[in-house]
A tleap script that builds the chain and sets N, CA, C and O, in Angstrom:
source leaprc.protein.ff14SB
mol = sequence {
  NMET LEU ASP PRO LEU VAL VAL ILE ILE HIE
  VAL PRO ALA GLY MET VAL ALA VAL PHE SER
  GLY ALA GLY ALA MET LEU VAL GLU LYS GLY
  SER LEU THR HIE ARG ARG CYS GLY ARG ILE
  TYR LEU ALA ALA LEU ALA VAL VAL PHE LEU
  THR GLY VAL GLY LEU VAL VAL LEU ARG SER
  PRO GLY LEU ALA HIE LEU PHE ALA LEU GLY
  THR LEU ALA ALA ILE SER ALA LEU VAL GLY
  TYR ARG ALA ARG ARG ARG THR ARG PRO THR
  LEU HIE LEU LEU ALA MET SER PHE SER TYR
  VAL ALA MET LEU THR ALA PHE TYR VAL ASP
  ASN GLY SER LYS LEU PRO CGLY
}
set mol.1.N position { -24.338 5.258 1.215 }
set mol.1.CA position { -25.132 3.889 -0.419 }
set mol.1.C position { -22.972 4.060 -1.376 }
set mol.1.O position { -22.472 3.303 -2.208 }
set mol.2.N position { -22.405 5.218 -0.771 }
set mol.2.CA position { -21.009 5.316 -2.133 }
set mol.2.C position { -20.618 4.662 -1.082 }
set mol.2.O position { -20.210 3.609 -1.572 }
set mol.3.N position { -20.430 4.573 0.388 }
set mol.3.CA position { -19.458 3.592 0.685 }
set mol.3.C position { -19.312 2.187 0.278 }
set mol.3.O position { -18.253 1.788 -0.207 }
set mol.4.N position { -20.466 1.316 0.476 }
set mol.4.CA position { -19.932 -0.017 0.182 }
set mol.4.C position { -19.045 0.174 -1.417 }
set mol.4.O position { -17.951 -0.317 -1.696 }
set mol.5.N position { -19.740 0.861 -2.113 }
set mol.5.CA position { -19.245 0.840 -3.509 }
set mol.5.C position { -17.843 0.895 -3.028 }
set mol.5.O position { -17.232 -0.126 -3.343 }
set mol.6.N position { -17.123 1.775 -2.356 }
set mol.6.CA position { -15.710 1.847 -2.036 }
set mol.6.C position { -15.049 0.867 -1.276 }
set mol.6.O position { -13.951 0.345 -1.470 }
set mol.7.N position { -15.756 0.719 -0.511 }
set mol.7.CA position { -15.356 -0.541 -0.097 }
set mol.7.C position { -14.959 -1.976 -0.166 }
set mol.7.O position { -14.390 -2.828 0.516 }
set mol.8.N position { -15.761 -1.768 -1.769 }
set mol.8.CA position { -15.916 -2.958 -2.596 }
set mol.8.C position { -14.758 -3.033 -3.535 }
set mol.8.O position { -14.217 -4.045 -3.979 }
set mol.9.N position { -14.283 -0.917 -3.907 }
set mol.9.CA position { -12.874 -2.102 -4.778 }
set mol.9.C position { -11.452 -1.513 -3.703 }
set mol.9.O position { -10.324 -1.654 -4.174 }
set mol.10.N position { -11.601 -0.877 -2.297 }
set mol.10.CA position { -10.657 -1.100 -1.596 }
set mol.10.C position { -10.300 -2.566 -1.325 }
set mol.10.O position { -9.182 -2.908 -1.710 }
set mol.11.N position { -10.932 -3.326 -0.831 }
set mol.11.CA position { -10.565 -4.761 0.065 }
set mol.11.C position { -9.668 -4.802 -0.798 }
set mol.11.O position { -8.562 -4.265 -0.736 }
set mol.12.N position { -10.414 -5.896 -2.240 }
set mol.12.CA position { -9.586 -5.961 -2.979 }
set mol.12.C position { -8.331 -5.889 -3.787 }
set mol.12.O position { -7.638 -6.751 -4.327 }
set mol.13.N position { -8.230 -4.073 -3.664 }
set mol.13.CA position { -7.099 -3.744 -4.060 }
set mol.13.C position { -5.787 -3.978 -3.395 }
set mol.13.O position { -4.693 -4.052 -3.955 }
set mol.14.N position { -6.104 -4.108 -1.842 }
set mol.14.CA position { -5.532 -4.095 -0.935 }
set mol.14.C position { -4.787 -5.835 -0.228 }
set mol.14.O position { -3.982 -6.302 0.577 }
set mol.15.N position { -5.982 -6.252 -1.453 }
set mol.15.CA position { -5.155 -7.987 -1.115 }
set mol.15.C position { -4.146 -7.700 -2.120 }
set mol.15.O position { -2.968 -8.037 -2.005 }
set mol.16.N position { -4.681 -7.012 -3.201 }
set mol.16.CA position { -3.740 -7.148 -4.631 }
set mol.16.C position { -2.309 -6.748 -4.276 }
set mol.16.O position { -1.255 -7.161 -4.759 }
set mol.17.N position { -2.477 -6.048 -3.533 }
set mol.17.CA position { -1.194 -5.223 -3.343 }
set mol.17.C position { -0.246 -5.664 -2.094 }
set mol.17.O position { 0.956 -5.408 -2.030 }
set mol.18.N position { -0.994 -6.369 -1.118 }
set mol.18.CA position { -0.356 -7.430 0.223 }
set mol.18.C position { 0.621 -8.423 -0.394 }
set mol.18.O position { 1.814 -8.557 -0.121 }
set mol.19.N position { -0.138 -9.116 -1.307 }
set mol.19.CA position { 0.460 -10.380 -2.373 }
set mol.19.C position { 1.235 -10.039 -3.716 }
set mol.19.O position { 1.706 -10.952 -4.394 }
set mol.20.N position { 1.351 -8.775 -4.068 }
set mol.20.CA position { 2.341 -8.563 -5.130 }
set mol.20.C position { 3.528 -7.909 -4.746 }
set mol.20.O position { 4.679 -7.862 -5.180 }
set mol.21.N position { 2.745 -7.293 -3.556 }
set mol.21.CA position { 4.816 -6.683 -2.216 }
set mol.21.C position { 5.490 -7.391 -2.460 }
set mol.21.O position { 6.581 -7.408 -3.029 }
set mol.22.N position { 4.351 -8.627 -1.678 }
set mol.22.CA position { 5.097 -9.856 -0.500 }
set mol.22.C position { 5.878 -10.861 -2.118 }
set mol.22.O position { 6.921 -11.500 -1.985 }
set mol.23.N position { 5.142 -10.791 -3.454 }
set mol.23.CA position { 5.994 -11.319 -4.198 }
set mol.23.C position { 7.190 -10.482 -4.782 }
set mol.23.O position { 8.309 -10.955 -4.980 }
set mol.24.N position { 6.771 -9.002 -5.068 }
set mol.24.CA position { 8.010 -8.662 -5.533 }
set mol.24.C position { 8.823 -8.806 -3.706 }
set mol.24.O position { 8.852 -7.671 -3.229 }
set mol.25.N position { 9.070 -9.241 -3.294 }
set mol.25.CA position { 9.703 -9.071 -1.987 }
set mol.25.C position { 10.884 -10.745 -2.119 }
set mol.25.O position { 12.049 -10.911 -1.759 }
set mol.26.N position { 9.745 -11.836 -2.882 }
set mol.26.CA position { 10.295 -13.060 -2.685 }
set mol.26.C position { 11.069 -13.278 -3.531 }
set mol.26.O position { 12.129 -13.842 -3.261 }
set mol.27.N position { 10.690 -12.813 -5.057 }
set mol.27.CA position { 11.621 -12.505 -6.187 }
set mol.27.C position { 13.450 -12.415 -6.684 }
set mol.27.O position { 13.934 -11.378 -6.231 }
set mol.28.N position { 13.961 -12.833 -7.079 }
set mol.28.CA position { 15.327 -12.475 -7.590 }
set mol.28.C position { 14.885 -10.724 -8.052 }
set mol.28.O position { 13.970 -10.330 -8.775 }
set mol.29.N position { 15.738 -10.096 -7.448 }
set mol.29.CA position { 16.005 -8.327 -7.313 }
set mol.29.C position { 15.705 -8.102 -8.667 }
set mol.29.O position { 16.432 -8.921 -9.230 }
set mol.30.N position { 15.101 -7.514 -9.517 }
set mol.30.CA position { 15.666 -6.577 -10.960 }
set mol.30.C position { 15.110 -7.572 -11.699 }
set mol.30.O position { 14.882 -7.229 -12.859 }
set mol.31.N position { 14.749 -8.934 -11.360 }
set mol.31.CA position { 13.986 -9.938 -12.692 }
set mol.31.C position { 12.975 -9.412 -13.058 }
set mol.31.O position { 12.730 -8.261 -12.696 }
set mol.32.N position { 12.005 -10.204 -13.980 }
set mol.32.CA position { 10.992 -9.741 -14.850 }
set mol.32.C position { 9.820 -9.578 -13.702 }
set mol.32.O position { 9.043 -8.655 -13.458 }
set mol.33.N position { 10.014 -10.788 -13.143 }
set mol.33.CA position { 8.500 -10.844 -11.949 }
set mol.33.C position { 8.696 -10.289 -10.807 }
set mol.33.O position { 7.745 -10.307 -10.024 }
set mol.34.N position { 9.767 -9.743 -10.448 }
set mol.34.CA position { 10.257 -9.298 -9.598 }
set mol.34.C position { 9.518 -7.286 -10.027 }
set mol.34.O position { 8.905 -6.458 -9.353 }
set mol.35.N position { 9.905 -7.307 -11.070 }
set mol.35.CA position { 9.424 -5.459 -11.935 }
set mol.35.C position { 8.002 -5.298 -12.341 }
set mol.35.O position { 7.394 -4.282 -12.677 }
set mol.36.N position { 7.345 -7.375 -12.159 }
set mol.36.CA position { 6.224 -6.900 -12.498 }
set mol.36.C position { 5.155 -6.952 -11.558 }
set mol.36.O position { 3.968 -6.684 -11.749 }
set mol.37.N position { 5.810 -7.387 -10.365 }
set mol.37.CA position { 4.468 -7.209 -8.903 }
set mol.37.C position { 5.062 -5.926 -8.324 }
set mol.37.O position { 4.200 -5.091 -8.051 }
set mol.38.N position { 6.159 -5.608 -8.102 }
set mol.38.CA position { 6.342 -3.855 -7.952 }
set mol.38.C position { 5.742 -3.272 -8.463 }
set mol.38.O position { 5.137 -2.475 -7.745 }
set mol.39.N position { 5.452 -3.186 -9.882 }
set mol.39.CA position { 4.788 -2.152 -11.121 }
set mol.39.C position { 2.793 -2.875 -10.411 }
set mol.39.O position { 1.759 -2.222 -10.267 }
set mol.40.N position { 3.037 -4.263 -10.177 }
set mol.40.CA position { 1.597 -3.785 -9.691 }
set mol.40.C position { 0.992 -3.802 -8.427 }
set mol.40.O position { -0.199 -3.823 -8.117 }
set mol.41.N position { 1.610 -3.795 -8.016 }
set mol.41.CA position { 2.022 -3.366 -5.907 }
set mol.41.C position { 1.930 -1.624 -6.473 }
set mol.41.O position { 0.975 -0.935 -6.115 }
set mol.42.N position { 2.771 -1.189 -7.161 }
set mol.42.CA position { 2.333 0.600 -6.877 }
set mol.42.C position { 1.021 1.043 -7.736 }
set mol.42.O position { 0.672 2.205 -7.942 }
set mol.43.N position { 0.376 -0.132 -8.188 }
set mol.43.CA position { -0.832 0.562 -8.852 }
set mol.43.C position { -1.844 -0.142 -7.801 }
set mol.43.O position { -2.856 0.552 -7.708 }
set mol.44.N position { -1.902 -1.270 -6.997 }
set mol.44.CA position { -2.886 -1.126 -6.509 }
set mol.44.C position { -2.717 -0.656 -4.838 }
set mol.44.O position { -3.561 -0.925 -3.983 }
set mol.45.N position { -1.549 0.037 -4.604 }
set mol.45.CA position { -1.297 0.938 -3.358 }
set mol.45.C position { -2.061 1.961 -3.990 }
set mol.45.O position { -2.804 2.611 -3.254 }
set mol.46.N position { -2.022 2.310 -5.529 }
set mol.46.CA position { -2.337 3.866 -5.490 }
set mol.46.C position { -4.045 3.697 -4.972 }
set mol.46.O position { -4.623 4.512 -4.253 }
set mol.47.N position { -4.789 2.140 -5.669 }
set mol.47.CA position { -6.012 2.570 -5.499 }
set mol.47.C position { -6.508 2.327 -4.499 }
set mol.47.O position { -7.727 2.356 -4.336 }
set mol.48.N position { -5.522 1.981 -3.453 }
set mol.48.CA position { -5.699 1.356 -1.922 }
set mol.48.C position { -6.230 2.685 -1.385 }
set mol.48.O position { -7.309 2.808 -0.805 }
set mol.49.N position { -5.102 3.957 -1.712 }
set mol.49.CA position { -5.030 4.935 -1.127 }
set mol.49.C position { -5.799 5.798 -1.566 }
set mol.49.O position { -6.003 6.661 -0.712 }
set mol.50.N position { -6.573 6.055 -2.942 }
set mol.50.CA position { -7.491 6.712 -3.617 }
set mol.50.C position { -8.834 6.337 -2.520 }
set mol.50.O position { -9.460 7.075 -1.759 }
set mol.51.N position { -8.970 4.760 -2.833 }
set mol.51.CA position { -9.916 4.634 -1.948 }
set mol.51.C position { -10.299 4.778 -0.312 }
set mol.51.O position { -11.339 5.172 0.216 }
set mol.52.N position { -9.034 4.299 0.276 }
set mol.52.CA position { -8.583 5.596 1.646 }
set mol.52.C position { -9.130 6.623 1.783 }
set mol.52.O position { -9.903 7.008 2.660 }
set mol.53.N position { -8.732 7.110 0.889 }
set mol.53.CA position { -9.330 8.739 0.788 }
set mol.53.C position { -10.460 9.101 1.050 }
set mol.53.O position { -10.746 10.016 1.822 }
set mol.54.N position { -11.668 8.016 0.068 }
set mol.54.CA position { -12.738 8.282 -0.074 }
set mol.54.C position { -13.050 7.657 0.804 }
set mol.54.O position { -14.229 8.011 0.846 }
set mol.55.N position { -12.889 6.595 2.022 }
set mol.55.CA position { -13.397 5.991 2.802 }
set mol.55.C position { -13.515 7.253 4.087 }
set mol.55.O position { -14.621 7.654 4.452 }
set mol.56.N position { -12.370 7.725 4.616 }
set mol.56.CA position { -12.012 8.940 5.516 }
set mol.56.C position { -13.230 9.725 5.384 }
set mol.56.O position { -14.267 9.533 6.020 }
set mol.57.N position { -13.015 10.672 4.463 }
set mol.57.CA position { -14.179 11.942 3.883 }
set mol.57.C position { -15.885 10.935 4.286 }
set mol.57.O position { -16.644 11.472 5.093 }
set mol.58.N position { -16.219 9.833 3.790 }
set mol.58.CA position { -17.418 9.614 3.681 }
set mol.58.C position { -17.587 9.288 5.111 }
set mol.58.O position { -18.625 9.693 5.635 }
set mol.59.N position { -16.624 8.529 5.940 }
set mol.59.CA position { -17.151 7.879 7.506 }
set mol.59.C position { -16.503 8.916 8.688 }
set mol.59.O position { -17.226 9.153 9.656 }
set mol.60.N position { -15.534 9.363 8.646 }
set mol.60.CA position { -15.177 10.595 9.739 }
set mol.60.C position { -14.022 11.143 9.492 }
set mol.60.O position { -13.278 10.600 8.676 }
set mol.61.N position { -13.659 12.270 10.115 }
set mol.61.CA position { -12.720 12.770 9.962 }
set mol.61.C position { -11.628 11.898 11.401 }
set mol.61.O position { -10.404 11.766 11.396 }
set mol.62.N position { -12.508 11.493 12.364 }
set mol.62.CA position { -11.946 10.896 12.921 }
set mol.62.C position { -10.660 9.977 13.196 }
set mol.62.O position { -10.041 9.646 14.208 }
set mol.63.N position { -10.507 9.626 11.311 }
set mol.63.CA position { -9.775 8.196 10.546 }
set mol.63.C position { -9.127 8.819 10.469 }
set mol.63.O position { -8.232 8.032 10.160 }
set mol.64.N position { -8.479 10.101 10.473 }
set mol.64.CA position { -7.040 10.833 10.178 }
set mol.64.C position { -5.973 10.301 9.893 }
set mol.64.O position { -5.469 10.409 8.776 }
set mol.65.N position { -5.311 9.460 11.120 }
set mol.65.CA position { -5.313 8.481 11.444 }
set mol.65.C position { -4.184 8.066 10.320 }
set mol.65.O position { -2.999 8.128 9.992 }
set mol.66.N position { -5.718 7.515 9.938 }
set mol.66.CA position { -5.269 6.197 8.506 }
set mol.66.C position { -5.009 6.915 7.234 }
set mol.66.O position { -4.253 6.548 6.334 }
set mol.67.N position { -5.886 8.211 7.289 }
set mol.67.CA position { -4.867 8.711 6.258 }
set mol.67.C position { -3.490 9.122 6.365 }
set mol.67.O position { -2.816 9.185 5.337 }
set mol.68.N position { -3.163 9.309 7.098 }
set mol.68.CA position { -1.702 10.030 7.741 }
set mol.68.C position { -0.972 8.195 7.355 }
set mol.68.O position { 0.080 8.126 6.720 }
set mol.69.N position { -1.588 7.070 7.763 }
set mol.69.CA position { -0.614 6.152 7.488 }
set mol.69.C position { -0.367 5.435 6.425 }
set mol.69.O position { 0.534 4.618 6.238 }
set mol.70.N position { -1.753 5.999 5.297 }
set mol.70.CA position { -1.969 5.888 3.924 }
set mol.70.C position { -0.777 6.839 3.043 }
set mol.70.O position { -0.060 6.434 2.128 }
set mol.71.N position { -0.814 7.907 3.504 }
set mol.71.CA position { 0.000 9.101 2.730 }
set mol.71.C position { 1.164 8.474 3.158 }
set mol.71.O position { 1.899 8.255 2.195 }
set mol.72.N position { 1.551 8.159 4.044 }
set mol.72.CA position { 3.290 7.745 4.244 }
set mol.72.C position { 3.488 6.311 3.245 }
set mol.72.O position { 4.482 5.915 2.635 }
set mol.73.N position { 2.247 5.792 3.351 }
set mol.73.CA position { 2.417 4.826 2.339 }
set mol.73.C position { 2.910 5.074 0.984 }
set mol.73.O position { 3.989 4.910 0.415 }
set mol.74.N position { 1.673 5.556 0.633 }
set mol.74.CA position { 1.748 6.252 -0.760 }
set mol.74.C position { 3.175 6.907 -1.072 }
set mol.74.O position { 4.003 6.466 -1.870 }
set mol.75.N position { 3.269 7.849 -0.417 }
set mol.75.CA position { 4.699 8.753 -0.657 }
set mol.75.C position { 5.741 7.707 -0.753 }
set mol.75.O position { 6.415 7.506 -1.764 }
set mol.76.N position { 5.851 6.920 0.588 }
set mol.76.CA position { 7.169 5.965 0.812 }
set mol.76.C position { 7.498 5.174 -0.925 }
set mol.76.O position { 8.525 5.053 -1.593 }
set mol.77.N position { 5.972 4.747 -1.162 }
set mol.77.CA position { 6.018 4.091 -2.609 }
set mol.77.C position { 6.601 4.250 -3.900 }
set mol.77.O position { 7.095 3.425 -4.669 }
set mol.78.N position { 6.446 5.436 -3.977 }
set mol.78.CA position { 6.581 6.999 -5.114 }
set mol.78.C position { 7.846 6.992 -4.927 }
set mol.78.O position { 8.520 6.706 -5.917 }
set mol.79.N position { 8.718 7.357 -3.379 }
set mol.79.CA position { 9.834 7.443 -3.695 }
set mol.79.C position { 10.746 6.485 -3.571 }
set mol.79.O position { 11.921 6.834 -3.684 }
set mol.80.N position { 10.486 5.260 -3.349 }
set mol.80.CA position { 11.309 3.723 -3.931 }
set mol.80.C position { 11.011 3.312 -5.193 }
set mol.80.O position { 11.716 2.397 -5.620 }
set mol.81.N position { 9.973 3.829 -6.063 }
set mol.81.CA position { 9.995 3.651 -7.263 }
set mol.81.C position { 10.538 4.801 -8.223 }
set mol.81.O position { 10.930 4.626 -9.377 }
set mol.82.N position { 10.502 5.673 -7.723 }
set mol.82.CA position { 11.651 6.964 -8.360 }
set mol.82.C position { 12.971 6.285 -7.934 }
set mol.82.O position { 12.714 5.979 -9.099 }
set mol.83.N position { 13.520 6.018 -7.718 }
set mol.83.CA position { 14.802 5.385 -6.657 }
set mol.83.C position { 15.096 4.438 -7.383 }
set mol.83.O position { 16.256 4.541 -7.782 }
set mol.84.N position { 14.319 3.107 -7.925 }
set mol.84.CA position { 14.707 1.562 -8.468 }
set mol.84.C position { 15.748 1.784 -8.885 }
set mol.84.O position { 16.686 1.072 -8.526 }
set mol.85.N position { 16.041 3.323 -10.191 }
set mol.85.CA position { 17.596 2.924 -11.097 }
set mol.85.C position { 18.704 3.760 -10.308 }
set mol.85.O position { 19.893 3.842 -10.616 }
set mol.86.N position { 18.172 4.260 -9.409 }
set mol.86.CA position { 19.454 5.134 -9.069 }
set mol.86.C position { 20.834 4.586 -9.048 }
set mol.86.O position { 21.208 3.505 -9.503 }
set mol.87.N position { 21.561 5.541 -8.423 }
set mol.87.CA position { 23.305 4.263 -7.954 }
set mol.87.C position { 22.857 3.943 -6.654 }
set mol.87.O position { 23.620 3.185 -6.056 }
set mol.88.N position { 21.582 4.386 -5.878 }
set mol.88.CA position { 21.537 3.804 -4.881 }
set mol.88.C position { 20.209 3.125 -4.422 }
set mol.88.O position { 19.122 3.667 -4.221 }
set mol.89.N position { 20.610 1.598 -4.284 }
set mol.89.CA position { 19.406 0.762 -4.213 }
set mol.89.C position { 18.969 0.553 -3.099 }
set mol.89.O position { 18.032 -0.200 -2.838 }
set mol.90.N position { 19.703 1.299 -2.211 }
set mol.90.CA position { 19.322 0.898 -0.690 }
set mol.90.C position { 17.634 1.625 -0.808 }
set mol.90.O position { 16.537 1.073 -0.893 }
set mol.91.N position { 18.089 3.320 -0.759 }
set mol.91.CA position { 16.646 4.024 -0.697 }
set mol.91.C position { 15.732 3.131 -1.391 }
set mol.91.O position { 14.815 2.704 -0.690 }
set mol.92.N position { 15.764 2.741 -2.628 }
set mol.92.CA position { 14.482 2.254 -3.320 }
set mol.92.C position { 14.201 0.673 -1.962 }
set mol.92.O position { 13.278 0.643 -1.149 }
set mol.93.N position { 15.110 -0.244 -2.094 }
set mol.93.CA position { 14.507 -1.254 -0.456 }
set mol.93.C position { 13.565 -0.044 0.451 }
set mol.93.O position { 12.343 0.090 0.389 }
set mol.94.N position { 14.283 0.561 1.078 }
set mol.94.CA position { 13.880 1.163 2.536 }
set mol.94.C position { 12.617 1.790 2.339 }
set mol.94.O position { 11.703 1.737 3.162 }
set mol.95.N position { 12.560 2.501 1.033 }
set mol.95.CA position { 10.878 3.476 1.138 }
set mol.95.C position { 10.587 2.081 0.698 }
set mol.95.O position { 10.570 1.570 1.818 }
set mol.96.N position { 10.307 0.937 -0.246 }
set mol.96.CA position { 9.685 -0.018 -0.385 }
set mol.96.C position { 9.044 -0.796 0.092 }
set mol.96.O position { 7.936 -1.180 -0.283 }
set mol.97.N position { 10.087 -1.375 1.620 }
set mol.97.CA position { 9.315 -1.964 2.370 }
set mol.97.C position { 8.753 -0.944 3.376 }
set mol.97.O position { 7.621 -1.205 3.782 }
set mol.98.N position { 9.195 -0.096 3.737 }
set mol.98.CA position { 8.379 1.640 4.444 }
set mol.98.C position { 7.377 1.136 4.075 }
set mol.98.O position { 6.847 0.252 4.749 }
set mol.99.N position { 6.918 1.517 3.043 }
set mol.99.CA position { 5.504 1.337 2.450 }
set mol.99.C position { 5.089 0.353 2.606 }
set mol.99.O position { 3.934 0.448 3.021 }
set mol.100.N position { 5.474 -0.818 2.477 }
set mol.100.CA position { 5.096 -1.915 2.870 }
set mol.100.C position { 4.185 -2.167 4.439 }
set mol.100.O position { 2.986 -2.146 4.717 }
set mol.101.N position { 4.755 -2.274 4.800 }
set mol.101.CA position { 4.545 -1.227 6.484 }
set mol.101.C position { 3.547 -0.624 7.018 }
set mol.101.O position { 2.683 -0.825 7.871 }
set mol.102.N position { 3.874 0.140 6.322 }
set mol.102.CA position { 3.315 0.935 6.659 }
set mol.102.C position { 1.655 0.887 6.694 }
set mol.102.O position { 0.834 1.072 7.592 }
set mol.103.N position { 1.517 0.418 4.739 }
set mol.103.CA position { -0.062 -0.332 4.452 }
set mol.103.C position { -0.429 -1.489 5.333 }
set mol.103.O position { -1.636 -1.686 5.471 }
set mol.104.N position { 0.135 -2.029 5.751 }
set mol.104.CA position { -0.259 -3.468 6.691 }
set mol.104.C position { -0.508 -2.969 8.090 }
set mol.104.O position { -1.412 -3.436 8.783 }
set mol.105.N position { 0.610 -1.655 8.653 }
set mol.105.CA position { -0.005 -1.320 9.731 }
set mol.105.C position { -1.116 -0.595 10.514 }
set mol.105.O position { -1.510 -0.626 11.680 }
set mol.106.N position { -1.631 0.399 8.838 }
set mol.106.CA position { -2.770 1.327 8.704 }
set mol.106.C position { -4.038 -0.412 8.864 }
set mol.106.O position { -4.769 -0.664 9.822 }
set mol.107.N position { -3.935 -0.903 8.123 }
set mol.107.CA position { -4.741 -2.323 8.065 }
set mol.107.C position { -4.983 -2.981 9.408 }
set mol.107.O position { -6.091 -3.391 9.755 }
set mol.108.N position { -3.737 -3.069 10.242 }
set mol.108.CA position { -4.373 -3.446 11.548 }
set mol.108.C position { -4.906 -2.830 12.198 }
set mol.108.O position { -5.972 -3.282 12.616 }
set mol.109.N position { -4.492 -1.517 12.630 }
set mol.109.CA position { -4.941 -0.423 13.106 }
set mol.109.C position { -6.611 -0.441 13.425 }
set mol.109.O position { -7.271 -0.356 14.461 }
set mol.110.N position { -7.004 -0.626 11.723 }
set mol.110.CA position { -7.946 -0.280 11.616 }
set mol.110.C position { -8.909 -1.621 11.730 }
set mol.110.O position { -10.134 -1.498 11.758 }
set mol.111.N position { -8.402 -2.627 11.779 }
set mol.111.CA position { -8.599 -4.130 11.872 }
set mol.111.C position { -8.370 -4.639 12.481 }
set mol.111.O position { -9.025 -5.678 12.559 }
set mol.112.N position { -7.403 -4.459 13.355 }
set mol.112.CA position { -6.658 -5.474 14.358 }
set mol.112.C position { -7.671 -6.508 15.120 }
set mol.112.O position { -7.728 -7.732 15.229 }
set mol.113.N position { -8.563 -5.223 15.668 }
set mol.113.CA position { -9.520 -5.909 17.521 }
set mol.113.C position { -10.540 -6.928 16.629 }
set mol.113.O position { -11.195 -7.707 17.320 }
set mol.114.N position { -10.723 -6.996 15.280 }
set mol.114.CA position { -11.471 -7.360 14.301 }
set mol.114.C position { -11.234 -8.724 14.676 }
set mol.114.O position { -12.052 -9.398 15.302 }
set mol.115.N position { -9.825 -9.234 14.192 }
set mol.115.CA position { -8.919 -10.452 13.850 }
set mol.115.C position { -9.287 -11.433 14.748 }
set mol.115.O position { -9.750 -11.065 15.827 }
set mol.116.N position { -9.137 -12.963 14.442 }
set mol.116.CA position { -9.132 -13.902 15.271 }
set mol.116.C position { -8.084 -14.005 15.737 }
set mol.116.O position { -7.149 -13.805 14.962 }
set mol.117.N position { -7.805 -14.294 16.939 }
set mol.117.CA position { -6.733 -14.376 17.700 }
set mol.117.C position { -6.369 -13.408 18.730 }
set mol.117.O position { -5.345 -13.569 19.394 }
savepdb mol mol.pdb
quit
């Protein structure tokens, strides 16, 4: 009964994370749009992570690999966010990029067989 409610939150948050992350990547670095997209990405990823943990708990401990990928994505995003104003912007770029890739990997691992093509 709780499972569908969590999915109803998880899926749109994932879509927001995908599009806002792409937006942050495609606009001028340091611009207002980049910063806004980055904050939206971080917030959406936090929702995706928390609801993902809920889904792992509700569905099966056999989904621990998704928990691991979600944890990597969330930690990387936090590291990248914290590094944004440091003297080494490379850490920001690498950590946020890894976060985005880990998030998409988790999606593909869970849904790849259901996707067309």
